[in-house]
Steps between C-alpha positions, in 0.01 A plus 500: 500500500702176450481294820816314582526256800794632695555585864362851461178383344445241765571741780272761343215244471552394859516861631183567298316207651608603857390854446164404346436261785498800738246699307172322618569546879634850444196594299273354763673692777500818298124535550469403863394841621262592233188342657382810683244329721745238625785741526306729734420228744879421555695631798720797408821293518346250260403777267860633502630147437236442213622835343860399534442160333297674222773749416776232531319278268453767238857596520604132466272460192688790351839338575378174343397685182837688489694178558310318216561797264864526586564118477339447169632833351851392617454152363410619152797741491740270686599768750694394804372767745167309517670244725576789744134597484388147570742492797366822646141395460567162667722612790378861527130445468384136502702377791456787739130555423372147432726250665690673793179560712417132485844400609515739790134465611393144413149398555 
């Protein structure tokens, strides 16, 4: 694969860095409810919250993987619909799931 430094390559690299930056916290959250002893001591509401965070993190890891595959496959084949997939991932998943709750409910 010949690497050329154009806008598509730069945006692909930046999008890859952004997606890979999300992997460590999502991976850490994906295993929050797997410590059975600590999980049983939680209140039922916190157990439900922990399960929700666990499942949301696993789904988010799948979206990150799909995004990376689509972006790099689209870059190597120079397909234009990958821009639409990047748009959907950013505004359909990343903003509502990762950013919007912090905007509405700041700490």
